[in-house]
Predicted model as a PDB file, atoms N, CA, C, CB and O in Angstrom, pLDDT in the B-factor column:
MODEL        1                                                                  
ATOM      1  N   PRO A   1     168.090 121.723 125.277  1.00 72.00           N  
ATOM      2  CA  PRO A   1     168.719 122.653 124.894  1.00 72.00           C  
ATOM      3  C   PRO A   1     170.260 122.601 125.289  1.00 72.00           C  
ATOM      4  CB  PRO A   1     168.042 123.697 125.316  1.00 72.00           C  
ATOM      5  O   PRO A   1     170.703 121.892 126.192  1.00 72.00           O  
ATOM      6  N   HIS A   2     171.026 123.463 124.475  1.00 83.00           N  
ATOM      7  CA  HIS A   2     172.413 123.503 124.469  1.00 83.00           C  
ATOM      8  C   HIS A   2     172.956 123.889 126.024  1.00 83.00           C  
ATOM      9  CB  HIS A   2     172.869 124.576 123.326  1.00 83.00           C  
ATOM     10  O   HIS A   2     174.045 123.538 126.477  1.00 83.00           O  
ATOM     11  N   PHE A   3     172.175 124.508 126.569  1.00 82.00           N  
ATOM     12  CA  PHE A   3     172.388 125.510 127.535  1.00 82.00           C  
ATOM     13  C   PHE A   3     172.549 124.252 128.873  1.00 82.00           C  
ATOM     14  CB  PHE A   3     170.932 126.835 127.611  1.00 82.00           C  
ATOM     15  O   PHE A   3     173.379 124.445 129.761  1.00 82.00           O  
ATOM     16  N   ILE A   4     171.787 123.166 128.875  1.00 86.00           N  
ATOM     17  CA  ILE A   4     171.701 122.180 129.291  1.00 86.00           C  
ATOM     18  C   ILE A   4     172.983 120.932 129.510  1.00 86.00           C  
ATOM     19  CB  ILE A   4     170.781 121.974 128.609  1.00 86.00           C  
ATOM     20  O   ILE A   4     173.479 120.264 130.418  1.00 86.00           O  
ATOM     21  N   PHE A   5     173.069 121.062 128.573  1.00 89.00           N  
ATOM     22  CA  PHE A   5     174.422 120.357 128.224  1.00 89.00           C  
ATOM     23  C   PHE A   5     175.635 120.893 128.867  1.00 89.00           C  
ATOM     24  CB  PHE A   5     174.690 120.421 126.757  1.00 89.00           C  
ATOM     25  O   PHE A   5     176.151 120.607 129.947  1.00 89.00           O  
ATOM     26  N   ASN A   6     175.949 121.685 128.011  1.00 87.00           N  
ATOM     27  CA  ASN A   6     176.460 122.886 128.862  1.00 87.00           C  
ATOM     28  C   ASN A   6     177.154 122.746 130.581  1.00 87.00           C  
ATOM     29  CB  ASN A   6     175.102 123.812 128.944  1.00 87.00           C  
ATOM     30  O   ASN A   6     178.222 122.401 131.086  1.00 87.00           O  
ATOM     31  N   CYS A   7     175.990 123.177 130.984  1.00 89.00           N  
ATOM     32  CA  CYS A   7     176.086 123.014 132.640  1.00 89.00           C  
ATOM     33  C   CYS A   7     175.945 121.893 133.177  1.00 89.00           C  
ATOM     34  CB  CYS A   7     175.187 123.693 133.366  1.00 89.00           C  
ATOM     35  O   CYS A   7     176.424 121.742 134.302  1.00 89.00           O  
ATOM     36  N   LEU A   8     175.308 120.883 132.583  1.00 91.00           N  
ATOM     37  CA  LEU A   8     175.994 119.391 133.259  1.00 91.00           C  
ATOM     38  C   LEU A   8     177.585 119.295 132.815  1.00 91.00           C  
ATOM     39  CB  LEU A   8     175.099 117.792 132.538  1.00 91.00           C  
ATOM     40  O   LEU A   8     178.572 119.154 133.537  1.00 91.00           O  
ATOM     41  N   ASN A   9     177.522 119.379 131.832  1.00 92.00           N  
ATOM     42  CA  ASN A   9     178.975 119.124 131.731  1.00 92.00           C  
ATOM     43  C   ASN A   9     180.110 120.316 132.925  1.00 92.00           C  
ATOM     44  CB  ASN A   9     179.293 119.412 129.851  1.00 92.00           C  
ATOM     45  O   ASN A   9     181.076 119.848 133.529  1.00 92.00           O  
ATOM     46  N   SER A  10     179.752 121.630 133.018  1.00 90.00           N  
ATOM     47  CA  SER A  10     180.763 122.279 134.102  1.00 90.00           C  
ATOM     48  C   SER A  10     180.671 121.679 135.600  1.00 90.00           C  
ATOM     49  CB  SER A  10     180.441 123.913 134.227  1.00 90.00           C  
ATOM     50  O   SER A  10     181.499 121.703 136.510  1.00 90.00           O  
ATOM     51  N   ILE A  11     178.985 120.970 135.514  1.00 92.00           N  
ATOM     52  CA  ILE A  11     179.040 120.532 137.095  1.00 92.00           C  
ATOM     53  C   ILE A  11     180.565 119.497 136.710  1.00 92.00           C  
ATOM     54  CB  ILE A  11     177.195 119.424 137.846  1.00 92.00           C  
ATOM     55  O   ILE A  11     181.733 119.794 136.964  1.00 92.00           O  
ATOM     56  N   ASN A  12     180.109 118.412 136.123  1.00 93.00           N  
ATOM     57  CA  ASN A  12     181.189 117.538 136.246  1.00 93.00           C  
ATOM     58  C   ASN A  12     182.443 117.835 136.055  1.00 93.00           C  
ATOM     59  CB  ASN A  12     181.048 116.672 135.593  1.00 93.00           C  
ATOM     60  O   ASN A  12     183.413 117.157 136.395  1.00 93.00           O  
ATOM     61  N   ARG A  13     182.439 118.835 135.520  1.00 92.00           N  
ATOM     62  CA  ARG A  13     183.898 119.200 135.305  1.00 92.00           C  
ATOM     63  C   ARG A  13     184.438 118.967 136.767  1.00 92.00           C  
ATOM     64  CB  ARG A  13     184.153 120.845 134.707  1.00 92.00           C  
ATOM     65  O   ARG A  13     185.119 118.047 137.221  1.00 92.00           O  
ATOM     66  N   PHE A  14     183.757 120.443 137.541  1.00 92.00           N  
ATOM     67  CA  PHE A  14     183.730 120.977 138.469  1.00 92.00           C  
ATOM     68  C   PHE A  14     184.113 119.393 140.065  1.00 92.00           C  
ATOM     69  CB  PHE A  14     182.154 121.906 138.227  1.00 92.00           C  
ATOM     70  O   PHE A  14     185.079 119.211 140.806  1.00 92.00           O  
ATOM     71  N   ILE A  15     183.489 119.046 139.987  1.00 94.00           N  
ATOM     72  CA  ILE A  15     183.323 117.433 140.512  1.00 94.00           C  
ATOM     73  C   ILE A  15     184.509 116.965 140.499  1.00 94.00           C  
ATOM     74  CB  ILE A  15     182.432 116.409 139.657  1.00 94.00           C  
ATOM     75  O   ILE A  15     185.223 116.896 141.500  1.00 94.00           O  
ATOM     76  N   LEU A  16     184.949 116.459 138.926  1.00 95.00           N  
ATOM     77  CA  LEU A  16     186.207 115.845 138.720  1.00 95.00           C  
ATOM     78  C   LEU A  16     187.812 116.346 139.117  1.00 95.00           C  
ATOM     79  CB  LEU A  16     186.135 115.709 137.448  1.00 95.00           C  
ATOM     80  O   LEU A  16     188.800 115.661 139.381  1.00 95.00           O  
ATOM     81  N   THR A  17     187.612 118.038 139.032  1.00 95.00           N  
ATOM     82  CA  THR A  17     188.591 118.646 139.694  1.00 95.00           C  
ATOM     83  C   THR A  17     188.401 119.247 141.250  1.00 95.00           C  
ATOM     84  CB  THR A  17     188.929 119.628 138.818  1.00 95.00           C  
ATOM     85  O   THR A  17     188.794 120.328 141.689  1.00 95.00           O  
ATOM     86  N   ASN A  18     187.754 118.311 141.849  1.00 94.00           N  
ATOM     87  CA  ASN A  18     187.724 118.522 143.200  1.00 94.00           C  
ATOM     88  C   ASN A  18     187.033 119.932 143.724  1.00 94.00           C  
ATOM     89  CB  ASN A  18     189.127 118.415 143.624  1.00 94.00           C  
ATOM     90  O   ASN A  18     187.121 120.234 144.914  1.00 94.00           O  
ATOM     91  N   GLU A  19     186.518 120.563 143.022  1.00 91.00           N  
ATOM     92  CA  GLU A  19     185.957 121.963 143.105  1.00 91.00           C  
ATOM     93  C   GLU A  19     184.342 121.943 143.721  1.00 91.00           C  
ATOM     94  CB  GLU A  19     186.008 122.646 141.496  1.00 91.00           C  
ATOM     95  O   GLU A  19     183.422 122.417 143.055  1.00 91.00           O  
ATOM     96  N   ALA A  20     184.137 121.364 145.009  1.00 92.00           N  
ATOM     97  CA  ALA A  20     183.029 120.819 145.353  1.00 92.00           C  
ATOM     98  C   ALA A  20     182.655 122.150 145.837  1.00 92.00           C  
ATOM     99  CB  ALA A  20     183.022 119.552 146.264  1.00 92.00           C  
ATOM    100  O   ALA A  20     181.845 122.520 144.987  1.00 92.00           O  
ATOM    101  N   ASP A  21     182.769 123.097 146.710  1.00 92.00           N  
ATOM    102  CA  ASP A  21     182.283 124.000 146.344  1.00 92.00           C  
ATOM    103  C   ASP A  21     181.424 125.068 145.053  1.00 92.00           C  
ATOM    104  CB  ASP A  21     182.922 124.118 146.684  1.00 92.00           C  
ATOM    105  O   ASP A  21     180.402 125.731 144.869  1.00 92.00           O  
ATOM    106  N   LEU A  22     182.272 124.781 144.621  1.00 90.00           N  
ATOM    107  CA  LEU A  22     181.759 125.155 142.920  1.00 90.00           C  
ATOM    108  C   LEU A  22     180.882 124.696 142.163  1.00 90.00           C  
ATOM    109  CB  LEU A  22     182.561 124.974 142.036  1.00 90.00           C  
ATOM    110  O   LEU A  22     180.075 125.321 141.474  1.00 90.00           O  
ATOM    111  N   ALA A  23     181.073 123.202 142.315  1.00 92.00           N  
ATOM    112  CA  ALA A  23     179.715 122.363 142.104  1.00 92.00           C  
ATOM    113  C   ALA A  23     178.740 122.477 142.227  1.00 92.00           C  
ATOM    114  CB  ALA A  23     179.517 121.607 142.484  1.00 92.00           C  
ATOM    115  O   ALA A  23     177.822 122.615 141.419  1.00 92.00           O  
ATOM    116  N   SER A  24     178.796 122.417 143.852  1.00 94.00           N  
ATOM    117  CA  SER A  24     177.191 122.726 144.587  1.00 94.00           C  
ATOM    118  C   SER A  24     176.800 124.204 144.047  1.00 94.00           C  
ATOM    119  CB  SER A  24     177.222 122.775 146.606  1.00 94.00           C  
ATOM    120  O   SER A  24     175.801 124.261 143.330  1.00 94.00           O  
ATOM    121  N   ASP A  25     177.580 125.544 144.362  1.00 93.00           N  
ATOM    122  CA  ASP A  25     176.923 126.927 143.812  1.00 93.00           C  
ATOM    123  C   ASP A  25     176.309 126.354 142.350  1.00 93.00           C  
ATOM    124  CB  ASP A  25     178.245 128.385 143.575  1.00 93.00           C  
ATOM    125  O   ASP A  25     175.128 126.406 142.007  1.00 93.00           O  
ATOM    126  N   TYR A  26     177.330 125.844 141.655  1.00 93.00           N  
ATOM    127  CA  TYR A  26     176.450 125.778 139.918  1.00 93.00           C  
ATOM    128  C   TYR A  26     176.136 125.466 139.982  1.00 93.00           C  
ATOM    129  CB  TYR A  26     176.439 125.558 138.748  1.00 93.00           C  
ATOM    130  O   TYR A  26     175.673 125.531 138.843  1.00 93.00           O  
ATOM    131  N   LEU A  27     175.213 124.313 140.720  1.00 94.00           N  
ATOM    132  CA  LEU A  27     174.337 123.082 140.850  1.00 94.00           C  
ATOM    133  C   LEU A  27     172.907 123.850 141.122  1.00 94.00           C  
ATOM    134  CB  LEU A  27     174.865 121.936 142.195  1.00 94.00           C  
ATOM    135  O   LEU A  27     172.044 123.892 140.246  1.00 94.00           O  
ATOM    136  N   THR A  28     172.726 124.487 142.487  1.00 95.00           N  
ATOM    137  CA  THR A  28     171.968 125.544 142.717  1.00 95.00           C  
ATOM    138  C   THR A  28     171.524 126.650 141.869  1.00 95.00           C  
ATOM    139  CB  THR A  28     172.449 125.982 143.520  1.00 95.00           C  
ATOM    140  O   THR A  28     170.447 127.165 142.167  1.00 95.00           O  
ATOM    141  N   GLN A  29     172.037 127.009 141.069  1.00 94.00           N  
ATOM    142  CA  GLN A  29     171.359 128.005 139.813  1.00 94.00           C  
ATOM    143  C   GLN A  29     171.395 127.080 138.876  1.00 94.00           C  
ATOM    144  CB  GLN A  29     172.177 129.469 139.261  1.00 94.00           C  
ATOM    145  O   GLN A  29     170.381 127.122 138.180  1.00 94.00           O  
ATOM    146  N   PHE A  30     172.279 126.115 138.518  1.00 93.00           N  
ATOM    147  CA  PHE A  30     171.256 125.891 137.165  1.00 93.00           C  
ATOM    148  C   PHE A  30     169.817 125.105 137.828  1.00 93.00           C  
ATOM    149  CB  PHE A  30     172.160 124.658 135.757  1.00 93.00           C  
ATOM    150  O   PHE A  30     168.951 124.695 137.055  1.00 93.00           O  
ATOM    151  N   SER A  31     169.703 124.980 139.039  1.00 94.00           N  
ATOM    152  CA  SER A  31     168.364 124.102 139.227  1.00 94.00           C  
ATOM    153  C   SER A  31     167.332 125.661 139.252  1.00 94.00           C  
ATOM    154  CB  SER A  31     168.345 122.853 141.065  1.00 94.00           C  
ATOM    155  O   SER A  31     166.320 125.717 138.554  1.00 94.00           O  
ATOM    156  N   ARG A  32     167.620 126.448 139.844  1.00 93.00           N  
ATOM    157  CA  ARG A  32     167.065 127.762 139.541  1.00 93.00           C  
ATOM    158  C   ARG A  32     166.415 127.897 138.086  1.00 93.00           C  
ATOM    159  CB  ARG A  32     168.191 128.791 139.701  1.00 93.00           C  
ATOM    160  O   ARG A  32     165.221 128.059 137.832  1.00 93.00           O  
ATOM    161  N   LEU A  33     167.938 127.747 136.814  1.00 92.00           N  
ATOM    162  CA  LEU A  33     167.187 128.287 135.954  1.00 92.00           C  
ATOM    163  C   LEU A  33     166.250 127.212 135.326  1.00 92.00           C  
ATOM    164  CB  LEU A  33     168.003 128.979 135.040  1.00 92.00           C  
ATOM    165  O   LEU A  33     165.378 127.259 134.459  1.00 92.00           O  
ATOM    166  N   ILE A  34     166.589 126.574 135.831  1.00 93.00           N  
ATOM    167  CA  ILE A  34     166.046 125.284 135.192  1.00 93.00           C  
ATOM    168  C   ILE A  34     164.289 125.397 135.429  1.00 93.00           C  
ATOM    169  CB  ILE A  34     166.823 123.761 136.056  1.00 93.00           C  
ATOM    170  O   ILE A  34     163.455 125.119 134.568  1.00 93.00           O  
ATOM    171  N   ARG A  35     163.988 125.900 136.887  1.00 93.00           N  
ATOM    172  CA  ARG A  35     162.975 126.299 137.177  1.00 93.00           C  
ATOM    173  C   ARG A  35     162.054 127.440 136.216  1.00 93.00           C  
ATOM    174  CB  ARG A  35     163.313 126.632 138.322  1.00 93.00           C  
ATOM    175  O   ARG A  35     160.895 127.430 135.801  1.00 93.00           O  
ATOM    176  N   ILE A  36     163.113 128.337 136.106  1.00 92.00           N  
ATOM    177  CA  ILE A  36     162.425 129.601 135.189  1.00 92.00           C  
ATOM    178  C   ILE A  36     162.334 129.026 133.998  1.00 92.00           C  
ATOM    179  CB  ILE A  36     163.268 131.060 135.015  1.00 92.00           C  
ATOM    180  O   ILE A  36     161.267 129.254 133.429  1.00 92.00           O  
ATOM    181  N   VAL A  37     163.270 128.198 133.291  1.00 90.00           N  
ATOM    182  CA  VAL A  37     162.499 127.884 132.155  1.00 90.00           C  
ATOM    183  C   VAL A  37     161.212 126.834 132.093  1.00 90.00           C  
ATOM    184  CB  VAL A  37     163.440 127.448 131.307  1.00 90.00           C  
ATOM    185  O   VAL A  37     160.198 126.685 131.412  1.00 90.00           O  
ATOM    186  N   LEU A  38     161.793 126.273 133.085  1.00 92.00           N  
ATOM    187  CA  LEU A  38     159.820 125.365 132.800  1.00 92.00           C  
ATOM    188  C   LEU A  38     158.838 126.304 133.084  1.00 92.00           C  
ATOM    189  CB  LEU A  38     159.225 123.852 134.083  1.00 92.00           C  
ATOM    190  O   LEU A  38     157.854 126.349 132.345  1.00 92.00           O  
ATOM    191  N   ASP A  39     158.929 127.027 133.983  1.00 92.00           N  
ATOM    192  CA  ASP A  39     157.842 127.956 134.407  1.00 92.00           C  
ATOM    193  C   ASP A  39     157.605 128.452 133.262  1.00 92.00           C  
ATOM    194  CB  ASP A  39     158.094 128.999 135.453  1.00 92.00           C  
ATOM    195  O   ASP A  39     156.550 128.303 132.647  1.00 92.00           O  
ATOM    196  N   ASN A  40     158.785 129.222 132.805  1.00 91.00           N  
ATOM    197  CA  ASN A  40     158.372 129.972 131.267  1.00 91.00           C  
ATOM    198  C   ASN A  40     157.385 129.318 130.110  1.00 91.00           C  
ATOM    199  CB  ASN A  40     159.763 130.146 130.430  1.00 91.00           C  
ATOM    200  O   ASN A  40     156.429 129.738 129.457  1.00 91.00           O  
ATOM    201  N   SER A  41     158.098 128.102 130.194  1.00 91.00           N  
ATOM    202  CA  SER A  41     157.462 127.438 128.998  1.00 91.00           C  
ATOM    203  C   SER A  41     155.864 127.383 129.506  1.00 91.00           C  
ATOM    204  CB  SER A  41     158.199 125.790 128.641  1.00 91.00           C  
ATOM    205  O   SER A  41     155.144 127.024 128.575  1.00 91.00           O  
ATOM    206  N   ARG A  42     155.317 127.579 130.425  1.00 93.00           N  
ATOM    207  CA  ARG A  42     154.253 127.779 130.778  1.00 93.00           C  
ATOM    208  C   ARG A  42     153.188 128.774 129.539  1.00 93.00           C  
ATOM    209  CB  ARG A  42     154.573 128.341 132.142  1.00 93.00           C  
ATOM    210  O   ARG A  42     152.382 128.603 128.624  1.00 93.00           O  
ATOM    211  N   GLU A  43     153.706 129.578 130.112  1.00 92.00           N  
ATOM    212  CA  GLU A  43     153.208 131.095 129.588  1.00 92.00           C  
ATOM    213  C   GLU A  43     153.340 131.311 127.640  1.00 92.00           C  
ATOM    214  CB  GLU A  43     154.510 132.447 130.523  1.00 92.00           C  
ATOM    215  O   GLU A  43     154.356 131.025 127.006  1.00 92.00           O  
ATOM    216  N   GLU A  44     152.321 131.750 127.153  1.00 93.00           N  
ATOM    217  CA  GLU A  44     152.435 132.469 125.846  1.00 93.00           C  
ATOM    218  C   GLU A  44     153.230 133.725 125.912  1.00 93.00           C  
ATOM    219  CB  GLU A  44     151.085 132.809 125.319  1.00 93.00           C  
ATOM    220  O   GLU A  44     154.040 133.905 125.003  1.00 93.00           O  
ATOM    221  N   ILE A  45     153.114 134.695 126.925  1.00 94.00           N  
ATOM    222  CA  ILE A  45     153.904 135.798 126.671  1.00 94.00           C  
ATOM    223  C   ILE A  45     154.894 135.719 128.250  1.00 94.00           C  
ATOM    224  CB  ILE A  45     152.813 137.341 126.345  1.00 94.00           C  
ATOM    225  O   ILE A  45     154.381 135.611 129.364  1.00 94.00           O  
ATOM    226  N   ILE A  46     155.980 135.782 128.048  1.00 93.00           N  
ATOM    227  CA  ILE A  46     157.243 135.851 129.064  1.00 93.00           C  
ATOM    228  C   ILE A  46     157.258 137.331 129.555  1.00 93.00           C  
ATOM    229  CB  ILE A  46     158.809 135.443 128.287  1.00 93.00           C  
ATOM    230  O   ILE A  46     157.725 138.089 128.705  1.00 93.00           O  
ATOM    231  N   PRO A  47     156.875 137.917 130.684  1.00 93.00           N  
ATOM    232  CA  PRO A  47     157.265 139.445 131.343  1.00 93.00           C  
ATOM    233  C   PRO A  47     158.796 139.548 131.310  1.00 93.00           C  
ATOM    234  CB  PRO A  47     156.727 139.662 133.073  1.00 93.00           C  
ATOM    235  O   PRO A  47     159.672 138.736 131.607  1.00 93.00           O  
ATOM    236  N   LEU A  48     158.842 140.953 130.803  1.00 94.00           N  
ATOM    237  CA  LEU A  48     160.500 141.296 130.541  1.00 94.00           C  
ATOM    238  C   LEU A  48     161.614 140.752 131.758  1.00 94.00           C  
ATOM    239  CB  LEU A  48     160.679 143.131 130.484  1.00 94.00           C  
ATOM    240  O   LEU A  48     162.796 140.410 131.771  1.00 94.00           O  
ATOM    241  N   GLU A  49     160.603 140.873 132.669  1.00 92.00           N  
ATOM    242  CA  GLU A  49     161.042 140.848 133.892  1.00 92.00           C  
ATOM    243  C   GLU A  49     161.582 139.447 134.666  1.00 92.00           C  
ATOM    244  CB  GLU A  49     160.012 141.404 134.518  1.00 92.00           C  
ATOM    245  O   GLU A  49     162.164 139.309 135.741  1.00 92.00           O  
ATOM    246  N   ASN A  50     161.083 138.348 133.530  1.00 90.00           N  
ATOM    247  CA  ASN A  50     161.499 136.799 133.604  1.00 90.00           C  
ATOM    248  C   ASN A  50     162.118 136.506 132.874  1.00 90.00           C  
ATOM    249  CB  ASN A  50     160.729 135.873 133.553  1.00 90.00           C  
ATOM    250  O   ASN A  50     162.788 135.473 132.904  1.00 90.00           O  
ATOM    251  N   GLU A  51     162.096 137.236 132.074  1.00 92.00           N  
ATOM    252  CA  GLU A  51     163.583 136.966 130.992  1.00 92.00           C  
ATOM    253  C   GLU A  51     164.731 137.339 131.348  1.00 92.00           C  
ATOM    254  CB  GLU A  51     163.628 137.642 129.681  1.00 92.00           C  
ATOM    255  O   GLU A  51     165.772 136.729 131.589  1.00 92.00           O  
ATOM    256  N   LEU A  52     164.406 138.531 131.360  1.00 93.00           N  
ATOM    257  CA  LEU A  52     166.089 139.150 132.308  1.00 93.00           C  
ATOM    258  C   LEU A  52     166.475 138.160 133.361  1.00 93.00           C  
ATOM    259  CB  LEU A  52     165.909 140.855 133.388  1.00 93.00           C  
ATOM    260  O   LEU A  52     167.581 137.624 133.291  1.00 93.00           O  
ATOM    261  N   SER A  53     165.667 137.885 134.308  1.00 91.00           N  
ATOM    262  CA  SER A  53     166.329 137.105 135.307  1.00 91.00           C  
ATOM    263  C   SER A  53     166.638 136.074 135.073  1.00 91.00           C  
ATOM    264  CB  SER A  53     165.832 136.950 136.257  1.00 91.00           C  
ATOM    265  O   SER A  53     167.553 135.566 135.721  1.00 91.00           O  
ATOM    266  N   ALA A  54     166.075 135.461 134.187  1.00 92.00           N  
ATOM    267  CA  ALA A  54     166.933 133.887 133.406  1.00 92.00           C  
ATOM    268  C   ALA A  54     168.183 134.028 132.453  1.00 92.00           C  
ATOM    269  CB  ALA A  54     165.806 133.008 132.262  1.00 92.00           C  
ATOM    270  O   ALA A  54     169.031 133.193 132.138  1.00 92.00           O  
ATOM    271  N   LEU A  55     167.996 135.599 132.024  1.00 92.00           N  
ATOM    272  CA  LEU A  55     169.190 135.876 131.394  1.00 92.00           C  
ATOM    273  C   LEU A  55     170.829 135.735 132.277  1.00 92.00           C  
ATOM    274  CB  LEU A  55     168.891 137.326 130.921  1.00 92.00           C  
ATOM    275  O   LEU A  55     171.808 134.995 132.177  1.00 92.00           O  
ATOM    276  N   LYS A  56     170.440 136.873 133.125  1.00 92.00           N  
ATOM    277  CA  LYS A  56     171.365 137.113 134.245  1.00 92.00           C  
ATOM    278  C   LYS A  56     171.773 135.961 134.660  1.00 92.00           C  
ATOM    279  CB  LYS A  56     170.859 137.829 135.334  1.00 92.00           C  
ATOM    280  O   LYS A  56     172.959 135.707 134.449  1.00 92.00           O  
ATOM    281  N   LEU A  57     171.061 135.088 135.257  1.00 92.00           N  
ATOM    282  CA  LEU A  57     171.113 133.581 135.601  1.00 92.00           C  
ATOM    283  C   LEU A  57     172.339 133.062 134.935  1.00 92.00           C  
ATOM    284  CB  LEU A  57     169.791 132.739 135.096  1.00 92.00           C  
ATOM    285  O   LEU A  57     173.496 132.790 135.257  1.00 92.00           O  
ATOM    286  N   TYR A  58     171.419 133.036 133.619  1.00 90.00           N  
ATOM    287  CA  TYR A  58     172.672 132.145 132.689  1.00 90.00           C  
ATOM    288  C   TYR A  58     174.084 132.619 132.625  1.00 90.00           C  
ATOM    289  CB  TYR A  58     172.329 132.100 131.115  1.00 90.00           C  
ATOM    290  O   TYR A  58     175.102 132.004 132.943  1.00 90.00           O  
ATOM    291  N   LEU A  59     173.942 133.973 132.098  1.00 91.00           N  
ATOM    292  CA  LEU A  59     175.046 134.519 131.837  1.00 91.00           C  
ATOM    293  C   LEU A  59     176.146 134.617 133.421  1.00 91.00           C  
ATOM    294  CB  LEU A  59     174.560 135.962 131.118  1.00 91.00           C  
ATOM    295  O   LEU A  59     177.332 134.412 133.164  1.00 91.00           O  
ATOM    296  N   ALA A  60     175.859 134.879 134.820  1.00 90.00           N  
ATOM    297  CA  ALA A  60     176.154 133.824 135.678  1.00 90.00           C  
ATOM    298  C   ALA A  60     176.621 133.094 135.892  1.00 90.00           C  
ATOM    299  CB  ALA A  60     175.835 133.422 135.889  1.00 90.00           C  
ATOM    300  O   ALA A  60     177.439 133.120 136.812  1.00 90.00           O  
ATOM    301  N   MET A  61     176.400 132.089 135.226  1.00 90.00           N  
ATOM    302  CA  MET A  61     176.607 130.900 134.990  1.00 90.00           C  
ATOM    303  C   MET A  61     177.810 130.482 134.178  1.00 90.00           C  
ATOM    304  CB  MET A  61     175.569 130.517 134.511  1.00 90.00           C  
ATOM    305  O   MET A  61     178.658 129.609 134.366  1.00 90.00           O  
ATOM    306  N   GLU A  62     177.577 131.614 132.958  1.00 89.00           N  
ATOM    307  CA  GLU A  62     178.485 131.306 132.186  1.00 89.00           C  
ATOM    308  C   GLU A  62     179.660 131.939 132.682  1.00 89.00           C  
ATOM    309  CB  GLU A  62     178.169 131.580 130.934  1.00 89.00           C  
ATOM    310  O   GLU A  62     180.725 131.382 132.416  1.00 89.00           O  
ATOM    311  N   ALA A  63     179.690 133.277 133.531  1.00 90.00           N  
ATOM    312  CA  ALA A  63     181.172 133.335 133.700  1.00 90.00           C  
ATOM    313  C   ALA A  63     181.580 132.359 134.865  1.00 90.00           C  
ATOM    314  CB  ALA A  63     181.657 134.863 134.023  1.00 90.00           C  
ATOM    315  O   ALA A  63     182.806 132.433 134.946  1.00 90.00           O  
ATOM    316  N   MET A  64     181.279 131.810 135.448  1.00 88.00           N  
ATOM    317  CA  MET A  64     181.469 131.057 136.471  1.00 88.00           C  
ATOM    318  C   MET A  64     182.298 129.811 136.072  1.00 88.00           C  
ATOM    319  CB  MET A  64     180.211 130.764 137.043  1.00 88.00           C  
ATOM    320  O   MET A  64     183.066 129.160 136.779  1.00 88.00           O  
ATOM    321  N   ARG A  65     181.887 129.592 134.473  1.00 86.00           N  
ATOM    322  CA  ARG A  65     181.763 128.318 133.907  1.00 86.00           C  
ATOM    323  C   ARG A  65     183.472 128.642 133.458  1.00 86.00           C  
ATOM    324  CB  ARG A  65     180.329 128.016 132.582  1.00 86.00           C  
ATOM    325  O   ARG A  65     184.330 127.779 133.641  1.00 86.00           O  
ATOM    326  N   PHE A  66     183.760 129.839 132.929  1.00 87.00           N  
ATOM    327  CA  PHE A  66     184.817 130.270 132.178  1.00 87.00           C  
ATOM    328  C   PHE A  66     185.789 131.353 133.099  1.00 87.00           C  
ATOM    329  CB  PHE A  66     184.187 130.921 130.830  1.00 87.00           C  
ATOM    330  O   PHE A  66     186.484 132.326 132.804  1.00 87.00           O  
ATOM    331  N   HIS A  67     185.381 130.500 134.632  1.00 85.00           N  
ATOM    332  CA  HIS A  67     185.983 131.246 135.685  1.00 85.00           C  
ATOM    333  C   HIS A  67     186.549 133.065 135.886  1.00 85.00           C  
ATOM    334  CB  HIS A  67     187.047 130.410 135.783  1.00 85.00           C  
ATOM    335  O   HIS A  67     187.632 133.517 136.260  1.00 85.00           O  
ATOM    336  N   ASN A  68     185.314 133.729 135.465  1.00 85.00           N  
ATOM    337  CA  ASN A  68     185.089 134.911 135.445  1.00 85.00           C  
ATOM    338  C   ASN A  68     186.256 135.480 134.166  1.00 85.00           C  
ATOM    339  CB  ASN A  68     185.204 135.457 137.003  1.00 85.00           C  
ATOM    340  O   ASN A  68     187.080 136.371 134.372  1.00 85.00           O  
ATOM    341  N   ARG A  69     186.131 134.908 133.146  1.00 88.00           N  
ATOM    342  CA  ARG A  69     187.116 135.529 132.108  1.00 88.00           C  
ATOM    343  C   ARG A  69     186.538 136.370 131.507  1.00 88.00           C  
ATOM    344  CB  ARG A  69     187.697 134.732 131.152  1.00 88.00           C  
ATOM    345  O   ARG A  69     187.132 136.909 130.574  1.00 88.00           O  
ATOM    346  N   PHE A  70     185.396 136.707 131.782  1.00 83.00           N  
ATOM    347  CA  PHE A  70     184.736 138.056 130.553  1.00 83.00           C  
ATOM    348  C   PHE A  70     183.688 138.383 131.529  1.00 83.00           C  
ATOM    349  CB  PHE A  70     183.927 137.521 128.630  1.00 83.00           C  
ATOM    350  O   PHE A  70     182.980 137.550 132.095  1.00 83.00           O  
ATOM    351  N   ASN A  71     183.632 139.864 131.709  1.00 85.00           N  
ATOM    352  CA  ASN A  71     182.432 140.598 132.087  1.00 85.00           C  
ATOM    353  C   ASN A  71     181.345 140.667 131.302  1.00 85.00           C  
ATOM    354  CB  ASN A  71     182.688 141.765 132.309  1.00 85.00           C  
ATOM    355  O   ASN A  71     181.434 140.340 130.119  1.00 85.00           O  
ATOM    356  N   TRP A  72     180.067 141.138 131.890  1.00 85.00           N  
ATOM    357  CA  TRP A  72     179.134 141.485 131.197  1.00 85.00           C  
ATOM    358  C   TRP A  72     177.961 142.439 132.028  1.00 85.00           C  
ATOM    359  CB  TRP A  72     178.685 140.241 130.636  1.00 85.00           C  
ATOM    360  O   TRP A  72     178.111 142.664 133.229  1.00 85.00           O  
ATOM    361  N   ALA A  73     176.981 142.885 131.394  1.00 87.00           N  
ATOM    362  CA  ALA A  73     176.365 143.860 132.013  1.00 87.00           C  
ATOM    363  C   ALA A  73     174.857 144.234 130.812  1.00 87.00           C  
ATOM    364  CB  ALA A  73     177.648 145.186 132.292  1.00 87.00           C  
ATOM    365  O   ALA A  73     175.077 144.408 129.614  1.00 87.00           O  
ATOM    366  N   ILE A  74     173.604 144.295 131.317  1.00 88.00           N  
ATOM    367  CA  ILE A  74     172.596 144.414 130.523  1.00 88.00           C  
ATOM    368  C   ILE A  74     172.116 146.231 130.923  1.00 88.00           C  
ATOM    369  CB  ILE A  74     171.413 143.042 130.889  1.00 88.00           C  
ATOM    370  O   ILE A  74     172.304 146.857 131.966  1.00 88.00           O  
ATOM    371  N   ASP A  75     171.601 146.574 129.909  1.00 85.00           N  
ATOM    372  CA  ASP A  75     171.581 147.822 130.192  1.00 85.00           C  
ATOM    373  C   ASP A  75     170.044 148.352 129.498  1.00 85.00           C  
ATOM    374  CB  ASP A  75     172.991 148.506 129.616  1.00 85.00           C  
ATOM    375  O   ASP A  75     169.698 149.529 129.591  1.00 85.00           O  
TER     376      ASP A  75                                                      
ENDMDL                                                                          
END                                                                             
């Protein structure tokens, strides 16, 4: 999926710009997101709570990728 490509590019950019802490934080969140996606892929029906967890994590990662230049909320 597209988000995997974006995430790996972001990790690479953080490494190349000597932002090791951001790269590490981003990689940790990325691994959590991949786990959620893989766990959800085994199920026919995904509980809304699981889908929201994945969405919140993805949005947090996107905010980090864009240096918090946007705000988001799920109501």
